[in-house]
LUMVOPA-160437 format. One record per residue (C-alpha): residue in three letters; residue number from 1; y, x, z. Coordinates in steps of 0.05 Angstrom, whole numbers, plus 32768, in hexadecimal, padded with zeros to 4 digits. Layout:
REC    r    k    yy    xx    zz
REC  ALA  NUM     Y     X     Z
...
This chain:
REC    r    k    yy    xx    zz
REC  MET    1  7C79  8E7E  7C80
REC  ASP    2  7C6D  8E74  7CCB
REC  ALA    3  7CAE  8E70  7CF4
REC  PHE    4  7CCB  8E9E  7CBF
REC  PHE    5  7D10  8EB2  7CDA
REC  ALA    6  7CF7  8EBA  7D21
REC  SER    7  7CB9  8EDF  7D0A
REC  VAL    8  7CE3  8F11  7CE3
REC  GLU    9  7D0C  8F1F  7D22
REC  GLN   10  7CCD  8F2A  7D4A
REC  LEU   11  7CB1  8F57  7D14
REC  ASP   12  7CEF  8F82  7D13
REC  GLU   13  7CFA  8F83  7D5E
REC  PRO   14  7CB9  8F8F  7D85
REC  MET   15  7CDB  8F7C  7DC7
REC  LEU   16  7CDF  8F34  7DAD
REC  ARG   17  7C95  8F2D  7D9E
REC  GLY   18  7C71  8EFA  7DC9
REC  LYS   19  7CB3  8EDE  7DE3
REC  PRO   20  7CD8  8E9D  7DD4
REC  VAL   21  7D0B  8EAC  7D9E
REC  ALA   22  7D3F  8E80  7D7D
REC  VAL   23  7D65  8E97  7D3F
REC  GLY   24  7DAB  8E78  7D3E
REC  GLY   25  7DEE  8E75  7D61
REC  SER   26  7E00  8E80  7DA9
REC  LYS   27  7DE1  8E53  7DDD
REC  GLU   28  7E25  8E33  7DEB
REC  ARG   29  7E38  8E1D  7DA5
REC  GLY   30  7E03  8E2C  7D72
REC  VAL   31  7DC7  8E0A  7D52
REC  VAL   32  7D80  8E25  7D4F
REC  ALA   33  7D70  8E3A  7D07
REC  ALA   34  7D28  8E4D  7D18
REC  ALA   35  7CFC  8E52  7D55
REC  SER   36  7CC1  8E7F  7D63
REC  TYR   37  7C7E  8E5F  7D74
REC  GLU   38  7C88  8E76  7DBC
REC  ALA   39  7CC9  8E4E  7DBE
REC  ARG   40  7CAA  8E12  7D9C
REC  LYS   41  7C79  8E0A  7DD6
REC  PHE   42  7CB5  8DF6  7E00
REC  GLY   43  7CCD  8DC3  7DCD
REC  VAL   44  7D01  8DEF  7DAB
REC  ARG   45  7D0A  8DDC  7D62
REC  SER   46  7D36  8DEE  7D27
REC  ALA   47  7D78  8DC7  7D21
REC  MET   48  7D78  8DBE  7D6C
REC  PRO   49  7DBB  8DCD  7D8F
REC  SER   50  7DB3  8E10  7DB2
REC  VAL   51  7DCA  8DF5  7DF5
REC  ILE   52  7D91  8DC3  7DF4
REC  ALA   53  7D60  8DF8  7DDE
REC  LYS   54  7D74  8E24  7E19
REC  LYS   55  7D68  8DEA  7E49
REC  LYS   56  7D22  8DE1  7E2D
REC  CYS   57  7D12  8E2B  7E32
REC  SER   58  7D3B  8E52  7E65
REC  ASP   59  7D1E  8E95  7E4C
REC  LEU   60  7D31  8E87  7E04
REC  ILE   61  7D4D  8EC4  7DE0
REC  PHE   62  7D83  8EB6  7DAC
REC  VAL   63  7D86  8EE4  7D6F
REC  LYS   64  7DBC  8EE3  7D3A
REC  ALA   65  7DA2  8ED1  7CF4
REC  ARG   66  7D9C  8F09  7CC2
REC  PHE   67  7D97  8EE6  7C7F
REC  ASP   68  7D99  8F25  7C56
REC  ARG   69  7D59  8F3C  7C79
REC  TYR   70  7D38  8EF8  7C70
REC  LYS   71  7D4A  8EF9  7C25
REC  GLU   72  7D2D  8F3F  7C1F
REC  ILE   73  7CE9  8F2B  7C3B
REC  SER   74  7CEB  8EE9  7C15
REC  GLY   75  7CF2  8F13  7BD5
REC  GLN   76  7CB5  8F3C  7BE9
REC  ILE   77  7C8D  8EFD  7BF2
REC  ARG   78  7CA5  8EE0  7BB0
REC  GLY   79  7C8D  8F20  7B8F
REC  ILE   80  7C47  8F14  7BAB
REC  PHE   81  7C48  8ECD  7B8F
REC  LYS   82  7C5A  8EE7  7B4A
REC  ASP   83  7C1B  8F10  7B49
REC  TYR   84  7BF5  8ECE  7B45
REC  THR   85  7C23  8E9E  7B20
REC  ASP   86  7C68  8E95  7B03
REC  LEU   87  7C69  8E4C  7B15
REC  ILE   88  7C8D  8E53  7B58
REC  GLU   89  7CBB  8E1D  7B73
REC  PRO   90  7CE1  8E38  7BAF
REC  LEU   91  7CF5  8E05  7BE4
REC  SER   92  7D18  8E37  7C11
REC  LEU   93  7D14  8E81  7C24
REC  ASP   94  7CD1  8E75  7C47
REC  GLU   95  7CAF  8E3F  7C1F
REC  ALA   96  7C9A  8E33  7BD8
REC  PHE   97  7C6B  8E0A  7BAC
REC  LEU   98  7C3C  8E31  7B7E
REC  ASP   99  7C15  8E16  7B43
REC  VAL  100  7BD9  8E44  7B3C
REC  THR  101  7BB1  8E17  7B0D
REC  VAL  102  7BB5  8E4E  7AD9
REC  ASN  103  7BBF  8E8E  7B00
REC  LYS  104  7BC7  8ED8  7AEF
REC  LYS  105  7B89  8EEC  7B17
REC  ASN  106  7B5B  8EBA  7AF4
REC  MET  107  7B43  8EA2  7B39
REC  GLU  108  7B1F  8E5F  7B3B
REC  LEU  109  7B2C  8E48  7B82
REC  ALA  110  7B72  8E36  7B99
REC  SER  111  7B5C  8E43  7BE1
REC  ASP  112  7B48  8E8A  7BCF
REC  ILE  113  7B8C  8E96  7BB0
REC  ALA  114  7BAF  8E7B  7BEE
REC  ARG  115  7B84  8EA6  7C1B
REC  GLU  116  7B91  8EE5  7BF2
REC  ILE  117  7BDD  8ED8  7BF0
REC  ARG  118  7BDF  8ECD  7C3B
REC  ARG  119  7BB8  8F0E  7C47
REC  ARG  120  7BE7  8F35  7C1A
REC  ILE  121  7C25  8F18  7C3C
REC  LYS  122  7C09  8F2E  7C7F
REC  ASN  123  7BF7  8F74  7C66
REC  GLU  124  7C38  8F7F  7C3F
REC  THR  125  7C6B  8F5F  7C6D
REC  GLY  126  7C4A  8F5A  7CB1
REC  LEU  127  7C57  8F0F  7CB3
REC  THR  128  7C27  8ED4  7CB2
REC  ALA  129  7C28  8E99  7C82
REC  SER  130  7C06  8E56  7C7D
REC  ALA  131  7BF0  8E30  7C3F
REC  GLY  132  7BDE  8DEB  7C28
REC  ILE  133  7BB4  8DDD  7BEA
REC  SER  134  7BAC  8D9A  7BC8
REC  ILE  135  7BB6  8D71  7B89
REC  ASN  136  7C01  8D69  7B8E
REC  LYS  137  7C3F  8D84  7BB2
REC  PHE  138  7C43  8D4E  7BE6
REC  LEU  139  7BFB  8D59  7BFE
REC  ALA  140  7C01  8DA5  7BFB
REC  LYS  141  7C40  8DA1  7C26
REC  VAL  142  7C1E  8D75  7C5A
REC  ALA  143  7BE0  8DA1  7C59
REC  THR  144  7C09  8DDF  7C68
REC  GLU  145  7C1D  8DC4  7CAC
REC  ILE  146  7BD6  8DB5  7CC3
REC  ASN  147  7BBD  8DFB  7CD5
REC  LYS  148  7BFE  8E1E  7CE5
REC  PRO  149  7C09  8E55  7CF8
REC  ASN  150  7BE2  8E86  7CCD
REC  GLY  151  7BB2  8E54  7CAE
REC  GLN  152  7BA5  8E2A  7C71
REC  LYS  153  7B8A  8DE5  7C60
REC  THR  154  7B6C  8DC9  7C20
REC  ILE  155  7B6D  8D7E  7C13
REC  HIS  156  7B35  8D73  7BE0
REC  PRO  157  7B42  8D3E  7BAA
REC  LYS  158  7B08  8D13  7BC1
REC  ASN  159  7B25  8D12  7C08
REC  VAL  160  7B6D  8D02  7BF6
REC  ASP  161  7B6B  8CB7  7C01
REC  LYS  162  7B4B  8CBD  7C46
REC  PHE  163  7B7B  8CF5  7C59
REC  ILE  164  7BB8  8CCB  7C47
REC  ASP  165  7B9C  8C8D  7C68
REC  ASP  166  7B93  8CB2  7CAA
REC  LEU  167  7BD6  8CD7  7CA6
REC  ARG  168  7C0A  8CC1  7CD9
REC  ILE  169  7C49  8CAA  7CB6
REC  GLU  170  7C73  8CDE  7CDB
REC  LYS  171  7C4B  8D14  7CB8
REC  PHE  172  7C5E  8CFC  7C72
REC  PHE  173  7C8C  8D2F  7C51
REC  GLY  174  7CD2  8D11  7C4E
REC  VAL  175  7CC7  8CDD  7C84
REC  GLY  176  7CF6  8CEC  7CBE
REC  LYS  177  7CFC  8CCD  7D03
REC  VAL  178  7D2A  8C94  7CEC
REC  THR  179  7CFE  8C80  7CB2
REC  ALA  180  7CBF  8C86  7CDC
REC  LYS  181  7CDE  8C57  7D10
REC  LYS  182  7CF0  8C25  7CDA
REC  MET  183  7CA9  8C29  7CBE
REC  ASN  184  7C8C  8C1F  7D03
REC  ASP  185  7CB6  8BE1  7D0B
REC  TYR  186  7C93  8BC6  7CCC
REC  GLY  187  7C4F  8BD7  7CE9
REC  ILE  188  7C46  8C16  7CBF
REC  TYR  189  7C28  8C4F  7CE9
REC  TYR  190  7BF7  8C70  7CB9
REC  GLY  191  7BF0  8C7C  7C6F
REC  LYS  192  7BBE  8C43  7C6A
REC  ASP  193  7BF3  8C13  7C84
REC  LEU  194  7C24  8C2B  7C4F
REC  ARG  195  7BEF  8C24  7C18
REC  LYS  196  7BE7  8BD9  7C27
REC  LEU  197  7C2E  8BCA  7C11
REC  ASP  198  7C3E  8BC0  7BC7
REC  ARG  199  7C76  8BE4  7BA3
REC  GLN  200  7CA9  8BAC  7BA6
REC  ILE  201  7CA2  8BA2  7BF1
REC  LEU  202  7CAD  8BEC  7BFD
REC  ILE  203  7CEA  8BED  7BD0
REC  ASP  204  7D06  8BAF  7BF3
REC  ARG  205  7CFD  8BCF  7C37
REC  PHE  206  7D0F  8C18  7C28
REC  GLY  207  7D38  8C16  7BE8
REC  LYS  208  7D29  8C47  7BB0
REC  THR  209  7D02  8C73  7BE0
REC  GLY  210  7CCF  8C3B  7BE5
REC  ASN  211  7CB7  8C4C  7B9F
REC  HIS  212  7CAC  8C93  7BB6
REC  TYR  213  7C82  8C7C  7BF2
REC  TYR  214  7C5A  8C4F  7BC3
REC  LYS  215  7C49  8C8B  7B98
REC  ILE  216  7C39  8CBF  7BCC
REC  VAL  217  7C0B  8C93  7BF4
REC  ARG  218  7BE3  8C8A  7BB3
REC  SER  219  7BE6  8CD5  7BA2
REC  ILE  220  7C12  8CC6  7B66
REC  GLN  221  7C43  8D00  7B5E
REC  ASP  222  7C61  8D10  7B1B
REC  SER  223  7C86  8D4D  7B34
REC  PRO  224  7C6A  8D8F  7B19
REC  VAL  225  7C79  8DD2  7B39
REC  ASN  226  7CBD  8DE3  7B1B
REC  PRO  227  7CD2  8E2D  7B1A
REC  SER  228  7D18  8E16  7B05
REC  ARG  229  7D21  8DE5  7B3F
REC  ILE  230  7D65  8DC5  7B3A
REC  ARG  231  7D90  8DCD  7B77
REC  LYS  232  7DAC  8D8C  7B93
REC  SER  233  7DE9  8DAB  7BB3
REC  VAL  234  7E0B  8DEC  7BC6
REC  GLY  235  7E2E  8DF0  7C09
REC  ALA  236  7E4B  8E1A  7C41
REC  GLU  237  7E5B  8E09  7C89
REC  ARG  238  7E72  8E28  7CCA
REC  THR  239  7E68  8E18  7D14
REC  PHE  240  7EA3  8E29  7D40
REC  SER  241  7EA3  8E4C  7D84
REC  LYS  242  7ED5  8E17  7D9D
REC  ASP  243  7EDF  8DD0  7D87
REC  ILE  244  7F1B  8DC5  7D59
REC  SER  245  7F46  8D86  7D55
REC  SER  246  7F80  8D98  7D28
REC  GLU  247  7F77  8D82  7CE0
REC  ALA  248  7FA4  8DBB  7CCA
REC  PHE  249  7F76  8DED  7CED
REC  MET  250  7F3A  8DCB  7CCE
REC  LEU  251  7F58  8DD7  7C89
REC  ASP  252  7F63  8E20  7C9A
REC  GLU  253  7F19  8E26  7CAA
REC  LEU  254  7F05  8DFE  7C6E
REC  ASN  255  7F2F  8E2C  7C42
REC  SER  256  7F04  8E66  7C5A
REC  ILE  257  7EC3  8E3E  7C51
REC  ALA  258  7EDA  8E2C  7C0B
REC  ASP  259  7EDD  8E76  7BF8
REC  GLU  260  7E94  8E7D  7C0B
REC  LEU  261  7E82  8E3D  7BE6
REC  GLU  262  7EA4  8E55  7BA7
REC  ARG  263  7E7D  8E97  7BAB
REC  ARG  264  7E3B  8E70  7BB2
REC  MET  265  7E4C  8E43  7B78
REC  GLN  266  7E59  8E7F  7B4C
REC  LYS  267  7E1A  8EA2  7B62
REC  SER  268  7DEF  8E64  7B56
REC  LYS  269  7E12  8E57  7B13
REC  ASN  270  7E1E  8E0E  7B25
REC  LYS  271  7E56  8DDD  7B1B
REC  GLY  272  7E5A  8D9A  7B3D
REC  ARG  273  7E7E  8D57  7B3F
REC  THR  274  7E76  8D3F  7B87
REC  ILE  275  7E9B  8D63  7BBF
REC  THR  276  7E86  8D54  7C07
REC  VAL  277  7EA6  8D68  7C49
REC  LYS  278  7E78  8D67  7C85
REC  LEU  279  7E92  8D60  7CCC
REC  LYS  280  7E68  8D68  7D0A
REC  TYR  281  7E8C  8D50  7D48
REC  ASN  282  7E87  8D6B  7D8F
REC  ASP  283  7E58  8D31  7DA1
REC  PHE  284  7E28  8D4A  7D69
REC  THR  285  7E34  8D0E  7D3C
REC  ASN  286  7E3F  8D1C  7CF2
REC  GLN  287  7E6D  8D00  7CBE
REC  THR  288  7E73  8D0F  7C74
REC  ARG  289  7EAB  8CFF  7C43
REC  SER  290  7E9E  8D05  7BF9
REC  LYS  291  7EC1  8CFC  7BB6
REC  THR  292  7EA3  8CFE  7B70
REC  ILE  293  7ECF  8D13  7B36
REC  GLU  294  7EC6  8D12  7AEA
REC  ASP  295  7EC7  8D5D  7ADD
REC  TYR  296  7E94  8D91  7AF3
REC  ILE  297  7EB6  8DC6  7B1E
REC  SER  298  7EA4  8E04  7B46
REC  LYS  299  7EE6  8E27  7B55
REC  LYS  300  7F0A  8E22  7B98
REC  GLU  301  7F4C  8E13  7B75
REC  ASP  302  7F2B  8DD4  7B59
REC  PHE  303  7F04  8DBA  7B94
REC  PHE  304  7F30  8DCD  7BD0
REC  PRO  305  7F66  8D98  7BC1
REC  ILE  306  7F2E  8D64  7BC5
REC  ILE  307  7F19  8D80  7C08
REC  GLU  308  7F61  8D78  7C21
REC  GLU  309  7F61  8D31  7C08
REC  LEU  310  7F20  8D21  7C2C
REC  ILE  311  7F38  8D3F  7C6E
REC  TYR  312  7F77  8D15  7C6D
REC  GLN  313  7F53  8CD8  7C53
REC  LYS  314  7F48  8CBE  7C99
REC  LYS  315  7F61  8CD8  7CDC
REC  ILE  316  7F2F  8D04  7D00
REC  ASP  317  7F31  8CEB  7D48
REC  LYS  318  7EFB  8D18  7D67
REC  ALA  319  7EF5  8D62  7D71
REC  VAL  320  7ECC  8D86  7D3D
REC  ARG  321  7E97  8DBC  7D4A
REC  LEU  322  7E80  8DC8  7D02
REC  LEU  323  7E9F  8DC2  7CBD
REC  GLY  324  7E7B  8DC6  7C7B
REC  ILE  325  7E88  8DBD  7C30
REC  SER  326  7E55  8DAF  7BFA
REC  ILE  327  7E57  8DA1  7BB0
REC  SER  328  7E20  8D76  7B91
REC  ASN  329  7E13  8D4F  7B51
REC  LEU  330  7E08  8D93  7B33
REC  PHE  331  7E03  8DAE  7AED
REC  ALA  332  7DDF  8DF1  7AEA
REC  LEU  333  7DE8  8E20  7AAF
REC  GLY  334  7DA7  8E3B  7A92
REC  GLU  335  7D78  8E05  7AAB
REC  SER  336  7D33  8E09  7A8C
REC  LYS  337  7D06  8DD0  7A7B
REC  GLU  338  7CCE  8DBE  7AAB
REC  GLU  339  7C86  8DCA  7A96
REC  GLU  340  7C4E  8D9B  7AAA
REC  PHE  341  7C08  8DB0  7ABC
REC  ASP  342  7BD3  8D7A  7AC4
REC  ILE  343  7B93  8DA0  7AD1
REC  GLN  344  7B7F  8DB4  7B18
REC  LEU  345  7B5C  8DF0  7B36
REC  LYS  346  7B18  8DE8  7B55
REC  PHE  347  7B13  8DD8  7B9F
REC  ASP  348  7AE1  8DF8  7BCE
REC  PHE  349  7ABD  8DC8  7BFE
């Protein structure tokens, strides 16, 4: 979806249309969860501190997030997807992978399916969507970004190598600013530079992720669309209107956050072994403290003593603006086995 949260707010409130909108907390303390395309023209981006976003765009309008509404529309869109395929792997409320190799409409061209889905989303929700079509998830994800907003891009199998060779390393899905800088230091600026390096060199320079880079630059991806995508973690966090310094007060807040985390663990039917506390300080630096135990747990009475232990593990000597808790190393009840599909739809070129 295109600027999903912000677009929903503009859809529901006509006065916001055509104006720079940021979904998130107050401009003094919050963080931008989503920015409209009008706001993006000024350099406003998601995850940006609201105070910085306001400096970039003085006319920026802040709107409180309404996740129940976003989930409602996301459900509508998921319903449209299901008219074409049951192989849907959600990445978030506004993004998903679809395998339409064998589809319910018996359509031959993936691009026609994408075009029809986008048209239906517009007609049935009033929102625009973009799509990427290619031979694997990595390429489809990259392709989605090319003609945003309200567009689509197909990367034909015969053009894959040239596309990857000419792709700037910053555009590779999963390569952030820090990794891109490290790659640049090694003389890697484009996919073709990455392709020149053998697997062992990439592993030596980038650890286990090096093997991932070796594969994606050669279009090797053994990850089918998985409708039962396994969650990596379940978490909850809170940003405070004023910085807090007292560890006792932090534990009071974490106690409340733990209630929400327990609810989410029960809803997702997960248990986990690794408990992590996240602290964001008033200088916007982050710290995490984690502990892995033998048993899988999901109840607050089991994981909160570990949170207390982590808080008192080392003195917190800076004021905190955000606290969070997450549980990872998960075991999900009712997991289903992945299915693999090797054949591909036709491409129109």
